[in-house]
PDB file as gemmi writes it, atoms N, CA and C in Angstrom:
CRYST1    1.000    1.000    1.000  90.00  90.00  90.00 P 1                      
ATOM      1  N   MET A   1      17.197   5.828   7.180  1.00  0.00           N  
ATOM      2  CA  MET A   1      17.507   4.414   7.019  1.00  0.00           C  
ATOM      3  C   MET A   1      17.504   4.086   5.531  1.00  0.00           C  
ATOM      4  N   LYS A   2      18.571   3.493   5.070  1.00  0.00           N  
ATOM      5  CA  LYS A   2      18.717   3.184   3.661  1.00  0.00           C  
ATOM      6  C   LYS A   2      18.372   1.713   3.403  1.00  0.00           C  
ATOM      7  N   THR A   3      17.644   1.468   2.326  1.00  0.00           N  
ATOM      8  CA  THR A   3      17.308   0.085   1.988  1.00  0.00           C  
ATOM      9  C   THR A   3      18.434  -0.518   1.158  1.00  0.00           C  
ATOM     10  N   THR A   4      18.527  -1.839   1.178  1.00  0.00           N  
ATOM     11  CA  THR A   4      19.536  -2.531   0.382  1.00  0.00           C  
ATOM     12  C   THR A   4      18.888  -3.045  -0.910  1.00  0.00           C  
ATOM     13  N   GLU A   5      19.719  -3.434  -1.844  1.00  0.00           N  
ATOM     14  CA  GLU A   5      19.195  -4.012  -3.086  1.00  0.00           C  
ATOM     15  C   GLU A   5      18.429  -5.305  -2.798  1.00  0.00           C  
ATOM     16  N   ALA A   6      18.927  -6.093  -1.862  1.00  0.00           N  
ATOM     17  CA  ALA A   6      18.247  -7.345  -1.504  1.00  0.00           C  
ATOM     18  C   ALA A   6      16.862  -7.052  -0.928  1.00  0.00           C  
ATOM     19  N   HIS A   7      16.769  -6.032  -0.088  1.00  0.00           N  
ATOM     20  CA  HIS A   7      15.489  -5.636   0.499  1.00  0.00           C  
ATOM     21  C   HIS A   7      14.534  -5.186  -0.601  1.00  0.00           C  
ATOM     22  N   ASN A   8      15.018  -4.355  -1.516  1.00  0.00           N  
ATOM     23  CA  ASN A   8      14.177  -3.855  -2.605  1.00  0.00           C  
ATOM     24  C   ASN A   8      13.707  -4.992  -3.514  1.00  0.00           C  
ATOM     25  N   LYS A   9      14.589  -5.965  -3.761  1.00  0.00           N  
ATOM     26  CA  LYS A   9      14.222  -7.123  -4.595  1.00  0.00           C  
ATOM     27  C   LYS A   9      13.138  -7.945  -3.907  1.00  0.00           C  
ATOM     28  N   LYS A  10      13.291  -8.138  -2.593  1.00  0.00           N  
ATOM     29  CA  LYS A  10      12.306  -8.903  -1.824  1.00  0.00           C  
ATOM     30  C   LYS A  10      10.938  -8.218  -1.883  1.00  0.00           C  
ATOM     31  N   ILE A  11      10.919  -6.903  -1.750  1.00  0.00           N  
ATOM     32  CA  ILE A  11       9.667  -6.129  -1.824  1.00  0.00           C  
ATOM     33  C   ILE A  11       9.036  -6.305  -3.211  1.00  0.00           C  
ATOM     34  N   ALA A  12       9.836  -6.174  -4.259  1.00  0.00           N  
ATOM     35  CA  ALA A  12       9.342  -6.270  -5.636  1.00  0.00           C  
ATOM     36  C   ALA A  12       8.724  -7.628  -5.924  1.00  0.00           C  
ATOM     37  N   GLU A  13       9.288  -8.684  -5.334  1.00  0.00           N  
ATOM     38  CA  GLU A  13       8.835 -10.045  -5.620  1.00  0.00           C  
ATOM     39  C   GLU A  13       7.700 -10.519  -4.712  1.00  0.00           C  
ATOM     40  N   MET A  14       7.380  -9.752  -3.683  1.00  0.00           N  
ATOM     41  CA  MET A  14       6.264 -10.143  -2.803  1.00  0.00           C  
ATOM     42  C   MET A  14       4.969 -10.122  -3.594  1.00  0.00           C  
ATOM     43  N   LYS A  15       4.118 -11.068  -3.309  1.00  0.00           N  
ATOM     44  CA  LYS A  15       2.839 -11.157  -4.015  1.00  0.00           C  
ATOM     45  C   LYS A  15       1.759 -10.406  -3.235  1.00  0.00           C  
ATOM     46  N   LEU A  16       0.969  -9.641  -3.968  1.00  0.00           N  
ATOM     47  CA  LEU A  16      -0.150  -8.932  -3.365  1.00  0.00           C  
ATOM     48  C   LEU A  16      -1.052  -9.912  -2.628  1.00  0.00           C  
ATOM     49  N   SER A  17      -1.258 -11.084  -3.216  1.00  0.00           N  
ATOM     50  CA  SER A  17      -2.161 -12.083  -2.620  1.00  0.00           C  
ATOM     51  C   SER A  17      -1.670 -12.575  -1.263  1.00  0.00           C  
ATOM     52  N   SER A  18      -0.373 -12.500  -1.010  1.00  0.00           N  
ATOM     53  CA  SER A  18       0.142 -12.956   0.284  1.00  0.00           C  
ATOM     54  C   SER A  18       0.048 -11.865   1.348  1.00  0.00           C  
ATOM     55  N   VAL A  19      -0.001 -10.612   0.942  1.00  0.00           N  
ATOM     56  CA  VAL A  19      -0.020  -9.493   1.880  1.00  0.00           C  
ATOM     57  C   VAL A  19      -1.438  -8.989   2.150  1.00  0.00           C  
ATOM     58  N   PHE A  20      -2.299  -9.064   1.152  1.00  0.00           N  
ATOM     59  CA  PHE A  20      -3.643  -8.501   1.266  1.00  0.00           C  
ATOM     60  C   PHE A  20      -4.430  -9.033   2.466  1.00  0.00           C  
ATOM     61  N   PRO A  21      -4.395 -10.351   2.750  1.00  0.00           N  
ATOM     62  CA  PRO A  21      -5.120 -10.845   3.933  1.00  0.00           C  
ATOM     63  C   PRO A  21      -4.639 -10.184   5.238  1.00  0.00           C  
ATOM     64  N   HIS A  22      -3.360  -9.843   5.306  1.00  0.00           N  
ATOM     65  CA  HIS A  22      -2.826  -9.163   6.489  1.00  0.00           C  
ATOM     66  C   HIS A  22      -3.376  -7.737   6.596  1.00  0.00           C  
ATOM     67  N   TYR A  23      -3.539  -7.077   5.444  1.00  0.00           N  
ATOM     68  CA  TYR A  23      -4.161  -5.744   5.444  1.00  0.00           C  
ATOM     69  C   TYR A  23      -5.585  -5.836   5.997  1.00  0.00           C  
ATOM     70  N   ILE A  24      -6.331  -6.825   5.523  1.00  0.00           N  
ATOM     71  CA  ILE A  24      -7.717  -7.003   5.974  1.00  0.00           C  
ATOM     72  C   ILE A  24      -7.758  -7.234   7.486  1.00  0.00           C  
ATOM     73  N   THR A  25      -6.939  -8.158   7.957  1.00  0.00           N  
ATOM     74  CA  THR A  25      -6.896  -8.464   9.389  1.00  0.00           C  
ATOM     75  C   THR A  25      -6.560  -7.221  10.196  1.00  0.00           C  
ATOM     76  N   LYS A  26      -5.581  -6.477   9.737  1.00  0.00           N  
ATOM     77  CA  LYS A  26      -5.133  -5.289  10.471  1.00  0.00           C  
ATOM     78  C   LYS A  26      -6.243  -4.255  10.603  1.00  0.00           C  
ATOM     79  N   VAL A  27      -6.936  -3.961   9.505  1.00  0.00           N  
ATOM     80  CA  VAL A  27      -7.964  -2.911   9.564  1.00  0.00           C  
ATOM     81  C   VAL A  27      -9.224  -3.393  10.285  1.00  0.00           C  
ATOM     82  N   GLU A  28      -9.610  -4.648  10.057  1.00  0.00           N  
ATOM     83  CA  GLU A  28     -10.824  -5.155  10.710  1.00  0.00           C  
ATOM     84  C   GLU A  28     -10.632  -5.303  12.214  1.00  0.00           C  
ATOM     85  N   LYS A  29      -9.426  -5.682  12.636  1.00  0.00           N  
ATOM     86  CA  LYS A  29      -9.144  -5.827  14.060  1.00  0.00           C  
ATOM     87  C   LYS A  29      -9.315  -4.483  14.782  1.00  0.00           C  
ATOM     88  N   LYS A  30      -9.109  -3.404  14.050  1.00  0.00           N  
ATOM     89  CA  LYS A  30      -9.226  -2.061  14.630  1.00  0.00           C  
ATOM     90  C   LYS A  30     -10.583  -1.411  14.341  1.00  0.00           C  
ATOM     91  N   GLY A  31     -11.539  -2.220  13.840  1.00  0.00           N  
ATOM     92  CA  GLY A  31     -12.894  -1.715  13.651  1.00  0.00           C  
ATOM     93  C   GLY A  31     -13.144  -0.993  12.345  1.00  0.00           C  
ATOM     94  N   ARG A  32     -12.224  -1.103  11.407  1.00  0.00           N  
ATOM     95  CA  ARG A  32     -12.436  -0.497  10.092  1.00  0.00           C  
ATOM     96  C   ARG A  32     -12.930  -1.577   9.131  1.00  0.00           C  
ATOM     97  N   SER A  33     -13.484  -1.151   8.007  1.00  0.00           N  
ATOM     98  CA  SER A  33     -14.097  -2.117   7.086  1.00  0.00           C  
ATOM     99  C   SER A  33     -13.199  -2.412   5.886  1.00  0.00           C  
ATOM    100  N   ILE A  34     -13.488  -3.549   5.277  1.00  0.00           N  
ATOM    101  CA  ILE A  34     -12.770  -3.921   4.054  1.00  0.00           C  
ATOM    102  C   ILE A  34     -13.104  -2.932   2.930  1.00  0.00           C  
ATOM    103  N   GLU A  35     -14.314  -2.375   2.954  1.00  0.00           N  
ATOM    104  CA  GLU A  35     -14.697  -1.371   1.954  1.00  0.00           C  
ATOM    105  C   GLU A  35     -13.801  -0.145   2.058  1.00  0.00           C  
ATOM    106  N   GLU A  36     -13.488   0.248   3.303  1.00  0.00           N  
ATOM    107  CA  GLU A  36     -12.581   1.382   3.494  1.00  0.00           C  
ATOM    108  C   GLU A  36     -11.179   1.040   2.997  1.00  0.00           C  
ATOM    109  N   LEU A  37     -10.754  -0.202   3.197  1.00  0.00           N  
ATOM    110  CA  LEU A  37      -9.460  -0.646   2.685  1.00  0.00           C  
ATOM    111  C   LEU A  37      -9.426  -0.533   1.165  1.00  0.00           C  
ATOM    112  N   TYR A  38     -10.468  -1.019   0.512  1.00  0.00           N  
ATOM    113  CA  TYR A  38     -10.537  -0.896  -0.948  1.00  0.00           C  
ATOM    114  C   TYR A  38     -10.521   0.569  -1.385  1.00  0.00           C  
ATOM    115  N   GLN A  39     -11.205   1.409  -0.647  1.00  0.00           N  
ATOM    116  CA  GLN A  39     -11.253   2.836  -0.972  1.00  0.00           C  
ATOM    117  C   GLN A  39      -9.858   3.465  -0.898  1.00  0.00           C  
ATOM    118  N   VAL A  40      -9.103   3.119   0.126  1.00  0.00           N  
ATOM    119  CA  VAL A  40      -7.753   3.641   0.301  1.00  0.00           C  
ATOM    120  C   VAL A  40      -6.844   3.162  -0.837  1.00  0.00           C  
ATOM    121  N   ILE A  41      -6.946   1.882  -1.177  1.00  0.00           N  
ATOM    122  CA  ILE A  41      -6.114   1.334  -2.254  1.00  0.00           C  
ATOM    123  C   ILE A  41      -6.491   1.971  -3.592  1.00  0.00           C  
ATOM    124  N   GLU A  42      -7.790   2.164  -3.803  1.00  0.00           N  
ATOM    125  CA  GLU A  42      -8.219   2.802  -5.054  1.00  0.00           C  
ATOM    126  C   GLU A  42      -7.694   4.230  -5.144  1.00  0.00           C  
ATOM    127  N   TRP A  43      -7.709   4.948  -4.036  1.00  0.00           N  
ATOM    128  CA  TRP A  43      -7.192   6.323  -4.041  1.00  0.00           C  
ATOM    129  C   TRP A  43      -5.723   6.329  -4.463  1.00  0.00           C  
ATOM    130  N   LEU A  44      -4.937   5.400  -3.928  1.00  0.00           N  
ATOM    131  CA  LEU A  44      -3.504   5.370  -4.219  1.00  0.00           C  
ATOM    132  C   LEU A  44      -3.197   4.868  -5.622  1.00  0.00           C  
ATOM    133  N   THR A  45      -3.915   3.825  -6.070  1.00  0.00           N  
ATOM    134  CA  THR A  45      -3.513   3.108  -7.291  1.00  0.00           C  
ATOM    135  C   THR A  45      -4.452   3.261  -8.484  1.00  0.00           C  
ATOM    136  N   GLY A  46      -5.690   3.671  -8.232  1.00  0.00           N  
ATOM    137  CA  GLY A  46      -6.678   3.729  -9.300  1.00  0.00           C  
ATOM    138  C   GLY A  46      -7.423   2.414  -9.493  1.00  0.00           C  
ATOM    139  N   PHE A  47      -7.016   1.355  -8.789  1.00  0.00           N  
ATOM    140  CA  PHE A  47      -7.672   0.050  -8.915  1.00  0.00           C  
ATOM    141  C   PHE A  47      -8.916  -0.006  -8.037  1.00  0.00           C  
ATOM    142  N   ASP A  48     -10.061  -0.377  -8.633  1.00  0.00           N  
ATOM    143  CA  ASP A  48     -11.256  -0.559  -7.820  1.00  0.00           C  
ATOM    144  C   ASP A  48     -11.267  -1.987  -7.254  1.00  0.00           C  
ATOM    145  N   GLN A  49     -12.307  -2.302  -6.504  1.00  0.00           N  
ATOM    146  CA  GLN A  49     -12.378  -3.603  -5.835  1.00  0.00           C  
ATOM    147  C   GLN A  49     -12.259  -4.758  -6.827  1.00  0.00           C  
ATOM    148  N   ASN A  50     -12.958  -4.676  -7.963  1.00  0.00           N  
ATOM    149  CA  ASN A  50     -12.880  -5.753  -8.957  1.00  0.00           C  
ATOM    150  C   ASN A  50     -11.467  -5.915  -9.496  1.00  0.00           C  
ATOM    151  N   ASP A  51     -10.814  -4.787  -9.783  1.00  0.00           N  
ATOM    152  CA  ASP A  51      -9.426  -4.836 -10.274  1.00  0.00           C  
ATOM    153  C   ASP A  51      -8.517  -5.517  -9.253  1.00  0.00           C  
ATOM    154  N   ILE A  52      -8.671  -5.113  -7.995  1.00  0.00           N  
ATOM    155  CA  ILE A  52      -7.823  -5.661  -6.935  1.00  0.00           C  
ATOM    156  C   ILE A  52      -8.038  -7.165  -6.797  1.00  0.00           C  
ATOM    157  N   GLU A  53      -9.295  -7.588  -6.820  1.00  0.00           N  
ATOM    158  CA  GLU A  53      -9.595  -9.021  -6.707  1.00  0.00           C  
ATOM    159  C   GLU A  53      -8.993  -9.808  -7.870  1.00  0.00           C  
ATOM    160  N   LYS A  54      -9.043  -9.250  -9.080  1.00  0.00           N  
ATOM    161  CA  LYS A  54      -8.446  -9.925 -10.249  1.00  0.00           C  
ATOM    162  C   LYS A  54      -6.926 -10.015 -10.099  1.00  0.00           C  
ATOM    163  N   LEU A  55      -6.311  -8.936  -9.617  1.00  0.00           N  
ATOM    164  CA  LEU A  55      -4.860  -8.935  -9.431  1.00  0.00           C  
ATOM    165  C   LEU A  55      -4.441  -9.939  -8.359  1.00  0.00           C  
ATOM    166  N   ILE A  56      -5.255 -10.081  -7.334  1.00  0.00           N  
ATOM    167  CA  ILE A  56      -4.975 -11.069  -6.287  1.00  0.00           C  
ATOM    168  C   ILE A  56      -5.084 -12.477  -6.873  1.00  0.00           C  
ATOM    169  N   GLU A  57      -6.141 -12.724  -7.651  1.00  0.00           N  
ATOM    170  CA  GLU A  57      -6.315 -14.036  -8.308  1.00  0.00           C  
ATOM    171  C   GLU A  57      -5.142 -14.351  -9.225  1.00  0.00           C  
ATOM    172  N   GLU A  58      -4.672 -13.310  -9.894  1.00  0.00           N  
ATOM    173  CA  GLU A  58      -3.572 -13.452 -10.846  1.00  0.00           C  
ATOM    174  C   GLU A  58      -2.230 -13.667 -10.133  1.00  0.00           C  
ATOM    175  N   LYS A  59      -2.221 -13.440  -8.826  1.00  0.00           N  
ATOM    176  CA  LYS A  59      -1.022 -13.578  -7.999  1.00  0.00           C  
ATOM    177  C   LYS A  59       0.124 -12.677  -8.475  1.00  0.00           C  
ATOM    178  N   VAL A  60      -0.219 -11.411  -8.747  1.00  0.00           N  
ATOM    179  CA  VAL A  60       0.796 -10.469  -9.212  1.00  0.00           C  
ATOM    180  C   VAL A  60       1.743 -10.087  -8.077  1.00  0.00           C  
ATOM    181  N   THR A  61       2.954  -9.749  -8.457  1.00  0.00           N  
ATOM    182  CA  THR A  61       3.924  -9.230  -7.504  1.00  0.00           C  
ATOM    183  C   THR A  61       3.630  -7.743  -7.291  1.00  0.00           C  
ATOM    184  N   PHE A  62       4.231  -7.176  -6.251  1.00  0.00           N  
ATOM    185  CA  PHE A  62       4.077  -5.739  -6.042  1.00  0.00           C  
ATOM    186  C   PHE A  62       4.661  -4.951  -7.212  1.00  0.00           C  
ATOM    187  N   GLU A  63       5.704  -5.491  -7.831  1.00  0.00           N  
ATOM    188  CA  GLU A  63       6.281  -4.813  -8.989  1.00  0.00           C  
ATOM    189  C   GLU A  63       5.252  -4.699 -10.114  1.00  0.00           C  
ATOM    190  N   THR A  64       4.574  -5.788 -10.426  1.00  0.00           N  
ATOM    191  CA  THR A  64       3.542  -5.776 -11.467  1.00  0.00           C  
ATOM    192  C   THR A  64       2.362  -4.912 -11.036  1.00  0.00           C  
ATOM    193  N   PHE A  65       1.959  -5.038  -9.789  1.00  0.00           N  
ATOM    194  CA  PHE A  65       0.842  -4.259  -9.255  1.00  0.00           C  
ATOM    195  C   PHE A  65       1.067  -2.765  -9.476  1.00  0.00           C  
ATOM    196  N   PHE A  66       2.234  -2.279  -9.092  1.00  0.00           N  
ATOM    197  CA  PHE A  66       2.491  -0.846  -9.225  1.00  0.00           C  
ATOM    198  C   PHE A  66       2.851  -0.442 -10.642  1.00  0.00           C  
ATOM    199  N   ASP A  67       3.362  -1.379 -11.462  1.00  0.00           N  
ATOM    200  CA  ASP A  67       3.579  -1.079 -12.885  1.00  0.00           C  
ATOM    201  C   ASP A  67       2.250  -0.792 -13.577  1.00  0.00           C  
ATOM    202  N   ARG A  68       1.211  -1.522 -13.176  1.00  0.00           N  
ATOM    203  CA  ARG A  68      -0.113  -1.359 -13.792  1.00  0.00           C  
ATOM    204  C   ARG A  68      -0.927  -0.228 -13.160  1.00  0.00           C  
ATOM    205  N   ALA A  69      -0.523   0.212 -11.994  1.00  0.00           N  
ATOM    206  CA  ALA A  69      -1.282   1.237 -11.256  1.00  0.00           C  
ATOM    207  C   ALA A  69      -1.057   2.624 -11.848  1.00  0.00           C  
ATOM    208  N   THR A  70      -2.043   3.482 -11.602  1.00  0.00           N  
ATOM    209  CA  THR A  70      -1.899   4.903 -11.891  1.00  0.00           C  
ATOM    210  C   THR A  70      -1.830   5.583 -10.526  1.00  0.00           C  
ATOM    211  N   LEU A  71      -0.612   5.903 -10.110  1.00  0.00           N  
ATOM    212  CA  LEU A  71      -0.408   6.448  -8.777  1.00  0.00           C  
ATOM    213  C   LEU A  71      -1.076   7.810  -8.639  1.00  0.00           C  
ATOM    214  N   ASN A  72      -1.751   8.002  -7.526  1.00  0.00           N  
ATOM    215  CA  ASN A  72      -2.419   9.273  -7.254  1.00  0.00           C  
ATOM    216  C   ASN A  72      -1.379  10.396  -7.253  1.00  0.00           C  
ATOM    217  N   PRO A  73      -1.691  11.521  -7.917  1.00  0.00           N  
ATOM    218  CA  PRO A  73      -0.727  12.627  -7.962  1.00  0.00           C  
ATOM    219  C   PRO A  73      -0.390  13.197  -6.576  1.00  0.00           C  
ATOM    220  N   ASN A  74      -1.229  12.943  -5.579  1.00  0.00           N  
ATOM    221  CA  ASN A  74      -0.958  13.425  -4.221  1.00  0.00           C  
ATOM    222  C   ASN A  74      -0.237  12.400  -3.353  1.00  0.00           C  
ATOM    223  N   ALA A  75       0.188  11.295  -3.938  1.00  0.00           N  
ATOM    224  CA  ALA A  75       0.868  10.254  -3.159  1.00  0.00           C  
ATOM    225  C   ALA A  75       2.120  10.798  -2.471  1.00  0.00           C  
ATOM    226  N   HIS A  76       2.763  11.760  -3.086  1.00  0.00           N  
ATOM    227  CA  HIS A  76       3.980  12.329  -2.490  1.00  0.00           C  
ATOM    228  C   HIS A  76       3.704  13.031  -1.153  1.00  0.00           C  
ATOM    229  N   LEU A  77       2.428  13.287  -0.857  1.00  0.00           N  
ATOM    230  CA  LEU A  77       2.057  13.916   0.413  1.00  0.00           C  
ATOM    231  C   LEU A  77       2.032  12.912   1.574  1.00  0.00           C  
ATOM    232  N   ILE A  78       2.166  11.625   1.255  1.00  0.00           N  
ATOM    233  CA  ILE A  78       2.197  10.593   2.290  1.00  0.00           C  
ATOM    234  C   ILE A  78       3.571  10.660   2.944  1.00  0.00           C  
ATOM    235  N   LYS A  79       3.559  10.938   4.230  1.00  0.00           N  
ATOM    236  CA  LYS A  79       4.814  11.103   4.957  1.00  0.00           C  
ATOM    237  C   LYS A  79       4.744  10.339   6.268  1.00  0.00           C  
ATOM    238  N   GLY A  80       5.904  10.068   6.826  1.00  0.00           N  
ATOM    239  CA  GLY A  80       5.964   9.411   8.118  1.00  0.00           C  
ATOM    240  C   GLY A  80       6.776   8.136   8.073  1.00  0.00           C  
ATOM    241  N   VAL A  81       6.814   7.452   9.205  1.00  0.00           N  
ATOM    242  CA  VAL A  81       7.624   6.248   9.346  1.00  0.00           C  
ATOM    243  C   VAL A  81       6.725   5.021   9.303  1.00  0.00           C  
ATOM    244  N   ILE A  82       7.142   4.049   8.512  1.00  0.00           N  
ATOM    245  CA  ILE A  82       6.459   2.761   8.453  1.00  0.00           C  
ATOM    246  C   ILE A  82       7.533   1.682   8.290  1.00  0.00           C  
ATOM    247  N   CYS A  83       7.432   0.638   9.073  1.00  0.00           N  
ATOM    248  CA  CYS A  83       8.402  -0.461   9.037  1.00  0.00           C  
ATOM    249  C   CYS A  83       9.836   0.040   9.241  1.00  0.00           C  
ATOM    250  N   GLY A  84       9.990   1.097  10.029  1.00  0.00           N  
ATOM    251  CA  GLY A  84      11.316   1.623  10.325  1.00  0.00           C  
ATOM    252  C   GLY A  84      11.898   2.539   9.269  1.00  0.00           C  
ATOM    253  N   TYR A  85      11.129   2.835   8.228  1.00  0.00           N  
ATOM    254  CA  TYR A  85      11.609   3.693   7.144  1.00  0.00           C  
ATOM    255  C   TYR A  85      10.749   4.945   7.037  1.00  0.00           C  
ATOM    256  N   ARG A  86      11.380   6.078   6.805  1.00  0.00           N  
ATOM    257  CA  ARG A  86      10.650   7.310   6.541  1.00  0.00           C  
ATOM    258  C   ARG A  86      10.297   7.277   5.059  1.00  0.00           C  
ATOM    259  N   VAL A  87       9.001   7.162   4.744  1.00  0.00           N  
ATOM    260  CA  VAL A  87       8.577   6.903   3.360  1.00  0.00           C  
ATOM    261  C   VAL A  87       9.030   7.972   2.377  1.00  0.00           C  
ATOM    262  N   GLU A  88       9.051   9.217   2.819  1.00  0.00           N  
ATOM    263  CA  GLU A  88       9.424  10.291   1.893  1.00  0.00           C  
ATOM    264  C   GLU A  88      10.914  10.290   1.552  1.00  0.00           C  
ATOM    265  N   GLU A  89      11.713   9.514   2.283  1.00  0.00           N  
ATOM    266  CA  GLU A  89      13.158   9.474   2.042  1.00  0.00           C  
ATOM    267  C   GLU A  89      13.617   8.216   1.304  1.00  0.00           C  
ATOM    268  N   LEU A  90      12.704   7.300   1.030  1.00  0.00           N  
ATOM    269  CA  LEU A  90      13.087   6.075   0.319  1.00  0.00           C  
ATOM    270  C   LEU A  90      13.515   6.407  -1.100  1.00  0.00           C  
ATOM    271  N   GLU A  91      14.639   5.834  -1.520  1.00  0.00           N  
ATOM    272  CA  GLU A  91      15.195   6.151  -2.838  1.00  0.00           C  
ATOM    273  C   GLU A  91      14.649   5.254  -3.947  1.00  0.00           C  
ATOM    274  N   ASN A  92      14.336   4.009  -3.618  1.00  0.00           N  
ATOM    275  CA  ASN A  92      13.823   3.090  -4.628  1.00  0.00           C  
ATOM    276  C   ASN A  92      12.338   3.379  -4.849  1.00  0.00           C  
ATOM    277  N   PRO A  93      11.944   3.769  -6.075  1.00  0.00           N  
ATOM    278  CA  PRO A  93      10.549   4.164  -6.326  1.00  0.00           C  
ATOM    279  C   PRO A  93       9.525   3.079  -6.005  1.00  0.00           C  
ATOM    280  N   LEU A  94       9.818   1.825  -6.321  1.00  0.00           N  
ATOM    281  CA  LEU A  94       8.863   0.753  -6.043  1.00  0.00           C  
ATOM    282  C   LEU A  94       8.721   0.538  -4.539  1.00  0.00           C  
ATOM    283  N   THR A  95       9.829   0.470  -3.836  1.00  0.00           N  
ATOM    284  CA  THR A  95       9.783   0.297  -2.383  1.00  0.00           C  
ATOM    285  C   THR A  95       8.999   1.446  -1.754  1.00  0.00           C  
ATOM    286  N   GLN A  96       9.197   2.647  -2.258  1.00  0.00           N  
ATOM    287  CA  GLN A  96       8.465   3.805  -1.740  1.00  0.00           C  
ATOM    288  C   GLN A  96       6.960   3.651  -1.962  1.00  0.00           C  
ATOM    289  N   LYS A  97       6.553   3.176  -3.127  1.00  0.00           N  
ATOM    290  CA  LYS A  97       5.126   2.986  -3.413  1.00  0.00           C  
ATOM    291  C   LYS A  97       4.516   1.927  -2.498  1.00  0.00           C  
ATOM    292  N   VAL A  98       5.237   0.845  -2.269  1.00  0.00           N  
ATOM    293  CA  VAL A  98       4.745  -0.210  -1.371  1.00  0.00           C  
ATOM    294  C   VAL A  98       4.602   0.357   0.040  1.00  0.00           C  
ATOM    295  N   ARG A  99       5.566   1.142   0.467  1.00  0.00           N  
ATOM    296  CA  ARG A  99       5.501   1.742   1.807  1.00  0.00           C  
ATOM    297  C   ARG A  99       4.405   2.803   1.893  1.00  0.00           C  
ATOM    298  N   TYR A 100       4.119   3.490   0.780  1.00  0.00           N  
ATOM    299  CA  TYR A 100       2.963   4.399   0.755  1.00  0.00           C  
ATOM    300  C   TYR A 100       1.699   3.604   1.100  1.00  0.00           C  
ATOM    301  N   LEU A 101       1.545   2.458   0.443  1.00  0.00           N  
ATOM    302  CA  LEU A 101       0.376   1.611   0.689  1.00  0.00           C  
ATOM    303  C   LEU A 101       0.353   1.137   2.139  1.00  0.00           C  
ATOM    304  N   ASP A 102       1.490   0.686   2.631  1.00  0.00           N  
ATOM    305  CA  ASP A 102       1.566   0.252   4.028  1.00  0.00           C  
ATOM    306  C   ASP A 102       1.179   1.382   4.979  1.00  0.00           C  
ATOM    307  N   LYS A 103       1.641   2.586   4.687  1.00  0.00           N  
ATOM    308  CA  LYS A 103       1.357   3.740   5.545  1.00  0.00           C  
ATOM    309  C   LYS A 103      -0.137   4.059   5.543  1.00  0.00           C  
ATOM    310  N   LEU A 104      -0.771   4.004   4.372  1.00  0.00           N  
ATOM    311  CA  LEU A 104      -2.208   4.272   4.294  1.00  0.00           C  
ATOM    312  C   LEU A 104      -3.007   3.227   5.074  1.00  0.00           C  
ATOM    313  N   VAL A 105      -2.627   1.970   4.941  1.00  0.00           N  
ATOM    314  CA  VAL A 105      -3.306   0.899   5.678  1.00  0.00           C  
ATOM    315  C   VAL A 105      -3.111   1.111   7.179  1.00  0.00           C  
ATOM    316  N   ASP A 106      -1.919   1.506   7.566  1.00  0.00           N  
ATOM    317  CA  ASP A 106      -1.624   1.770   8.972  1.00  0.00           C  
ATOM    318  C   ASP A 106      -2.473   2.929   9.496  1.00  0.00           C  
ATOM    319  N   GLU A 107      -2.578   3.995   8.729  1.00  0.00           N  
ATOM    320  CA  GLU A 107      -3.391   5.142   9.142  1.00  0.00           C  
ATOM    321  C   GLU A 107      -4.866   4.750   9.274  1.00  0.00           C  
ATOM    322  N   LEU A 108      -5.341   3.932   8.345  1.00  0.00           N  
ATOM    323  CA  LEU A 108      -6.721   3.456   8.408  1.00  0.00           C  
ATOM    324  C   LEU A 108      -6.928   2.650   9.694  1.00  0.00           C  
ATOM    325  N   ALA A 109      -6.011   1.745   9.973  1.00  0.00           N  
ATOM    326  CA  ALA A 109      -6.122   0.901  11.157  1.00  0.00           C  
ATOM    327  C   ALA A 109      -6.028   1.712  12.454  1.00  0.00           C  
ATOM    328  N   LYS A 110      -5.311   2.811  12.405  1.00  0.00           N  
ATOM    329  CA  LYS A 110      -5.159   3.643  13.604  1.00  0.00           C  
ATOM    330  C   LYS A 110      -6.347   4.581  13.820  1.00  0.00           C  
ATOM    331  N   GLY A 111      -7.331   4.504  12.932  1.00  0.00           N  
ATOM    332  CA  GLY A 111      -8.549   5.283  13.134  1.00  0.00           C  
ATOM    333  C   GLY A 111      -8.522   6.684  12.562  1.00  0.00           C  
ATOM    334  N   LYS A 112      -7.545   6.972  11.738  1.00  0.00           N  
ATOM    335  CA  LYS A 112      -7.475   8.294  11.127  1.00  0.00           C  
ATOM    336  C   LYS A 112      -8.688   8.504  10.215  1.00  0.00           C  
ATOM    337  N   LYS A 113      -9.199   9.716  10.146  1.00  0.00           N  
ATOM    338  CA  LYS A 113     -10.363  10.014   9.307  1.00  0.00           C  
ATOM    339  C   LYS A 113     -10.003   9.874   7.832  1.00  0.00           C  
ATOM    340  N   MET A 114     -10.964   9.366   7.048  1.00  0.00           N  
ATOM    341  CA  MET A 114     -10.739   9.127   5.626  1.00  0.00           C  
ATOM    342  C   MET A 114     -10.303  10.409   4.911  1.00  0.00           C  
ATOM    343  N   GLU A 115     -10.866  11.561   5.290  1.00  0.00           N  
ATOM    344  CA  GLU A 115     -10.502  12.817   4.629  1.00  0.00           C  
ATOM    345  C   GLU A 115      -9.001  13.108   4.789  1.00  0.00           C  
ATOM    346  N   LYS A 116      -8.445  12.693   5.924  1.00  0.00           N  
ATOM    347  CA  LYS A 116      -7.013  12.914   6.183  1.00  0.00           C  
ATOM    348  C   LYS A 116      -6.164  11.880   5.439  1.00  0.00           C  
ATOM    349  N   ILE A 117      -6.658  10.642   5.394  1.00  0.00           N  
ATOM    350  CA  ILE A 117      -5.918   9.576   4.707  1.00  0.00           C  
ATOM    351  C   ILE A 117      -5.853   9.849   3.208  1.00  0.00           C  
ATOM    352  N   LEU A 118      -6.984  10.253   2.642  1.00  0.00           N  
ATOM    353  CA  LEU A 118      -7.077  10.517   1.199  1.00  0.00           C  
ATOM    354  C   LEU A 118      -6.709  11.979   0.945  1.00  0.00           C  
ATOM    355  N   ARG A 119      -5.481  12.274   1.122  1.00  0.00           N  
ATOM    356  CA  ARG A 119      -4.950  13.639   1.077  1.00  0.00           C  
ATOM    357  C   ARG A 119      -5.482  14.460  -0.058  1.00  0.00           C  
TER     358      ARG A 119                                                      
END                                                                             
């Protein structure tokens, strides 16, 4: 499935602060903790809980969030389908990074062991 420029622009302009509460709801509803969510995000981006909270307060877009992030060198090992897209086949680098994050949150919510999530 190929993304469009409009789709990629929409992803880039989404604010972390608008999506983060949905991540929390998703993982907590499945019995996982917010601490585990922070751990997963830190593994992917290098941002610890304080960094993430500041970025949320700052209302950064996903584009800014990932521009400032130091992506984990093993992020390319994240594979599978999320939101109808196979993450390893996405051509737009930013959209791929956002979907990496979505995939990790999804794996956490599905009860996957942390050792498997943090490749």
